[in-house]
N, C-alpha and C positions, 0 to 999 in steps of 0.2 A: 633502270638503276645502273647508271654507267660509272659511278664513282663511289668511293667509300663514304662520303658525307651522306649519301642517301640511305645508309644503314643506321643512322643515328636515331635516338628515341624520338626526336622531333619529326623526322620523316615517317617513322613507324606510326606515330600517333596521327599526324596530319593527313597521311594517305589512308587512314583507317586500315591499318595492318596491310598496307601495300595494295589494297583493292583499287586505289586510284591509278595504279600502274597497269591495270588490265587494259587490253587493247580496245579502242573505240568506245566512246561514251563513258569516260571514267566517272562522271557524276552519277550516271545510272548505276554503275557497279557499286559505288559508294552507298547509294540509296538502298540498293538491294542487300548489301552487306550489313547495313544497319538493322535489318529485320531480325538479326540474330538475337536481339533483346526479347523477341517473342518466346524464346525458350525459357525465360525467367518465369518461375511459378506465378500464377495469377495473383495470389495474395501478396506477393512482394513486388509485382511489376511496377505499379505506379510510383512508389517511393524510390525504387531502384532506377527507373528511367529518369525521374525528376532529378535525382542526385547525379546521374550520369550527364544529363544536360548541363547542369550547373558547373560541375567539375570540368567537363569537356569544353565548355565555353571559356572558362578561365584559362585552362591550359592552352587552348587553341590560340588565344590572343598572343601568347609568347611564341608558340611553335610556328604559327603562320608568319609572324614578323621575322623570325630567323630565316625561314625558307624564302620569303619574299626578298630579303637582303641578298640571298644567293641566286635566286631563280627568276626574279622579277615579280610584278604584281599579279596576284591571284593565279598561280600556275594551275593548269587543268588537273594535275595529279593530286592536288590538295582537295580531299573530299570529306574531311571531318565536318565541314559546314553542311554538306548534304545530310550526313548522319544526324547532326543536331536538329536540322529542320524536320527530318522524318521522325525522330524521336518525339518531337513536340506532338505530332499527330498520333503517335502510338500511346500517348497518355490517356486517350479517350477510348473507353470500353466499347462504344458503339462502332468504332473503327476496327479494333482488334478482334471483336467477337463476331464479325460478319465478313466473310471472305470477299463479298462484292464491295463493301466499303473499304476494305483493306487494299484490294486491287485498285479501286478508284483513287484512293489516297496516294498510292505510288504514281499512278499515271498523271493525276492532276498536279501533284507536287513537281514532277519532272517537267510538265508543260509550263507551269509558272516559272520554274527555275531557268528554263531555256528561253522562253518567250520574253520574260521580264517586262510585264506591263508596268505602267506608272503606278506607284512610285518605286517599284522594285528596280527599274532601270536607273532611276535617279540615284538610289543607294549604291547600286553596282558600279556606277561611274566614279564613286568616291574611292580614294586610296586608303589603304590601311587594313589591318587584320579585322578590326571590328566590323567594317563594312563587308568584308568577304563573308563573314558569318551572318550579318544582319540581313542581307538580301535573301538568304535561304530561310531565315526566320519569317520574313515577310511572305515568301512563297508558301510556307506552311500555313500561315494565317489566312492567306487567300484560299488555299485548299480547304482548310477547316471551315471557313465561312460557307463555301459551296456544299460541303458534306453535311454540315449541320442543317442547312436549308433542305437538302435532299432527305435527311433523316426524318425531319418533321413532316415532310410531304408524304413519306411512306409509312408514318405511324398510323 
């Protein structure tokens, strides 16, 4: 954070409270920081996270656009997209209620977000705030598919 513009609300939000500025692997830090929602009481968690996803998605479209105008396309310190992707996974009780599924969700999400298999890579190559977020949504859906399969295998 080398200048005053990085202290704006857009930067605070898009870096998920500056977790995107932590050294090495900002996406992983953003993913881990997003787990803070697990502190929400269980009976409020689903609706709270769903609301957070919707509001964050909408606000992110604006914040990311502003930051991209200043810092270029999809700067690494923008990690709200990782938080949104992870929150999608945290909507599912079988993930949050089992430490192994929770750990697997973080690992698989990061693998898909970094590796970017088709069609995630195709989406990632498109410019604009929507695509910055959407490739992480796809990574969460890939992760969810594998975790649902594993869940039913272990039932």
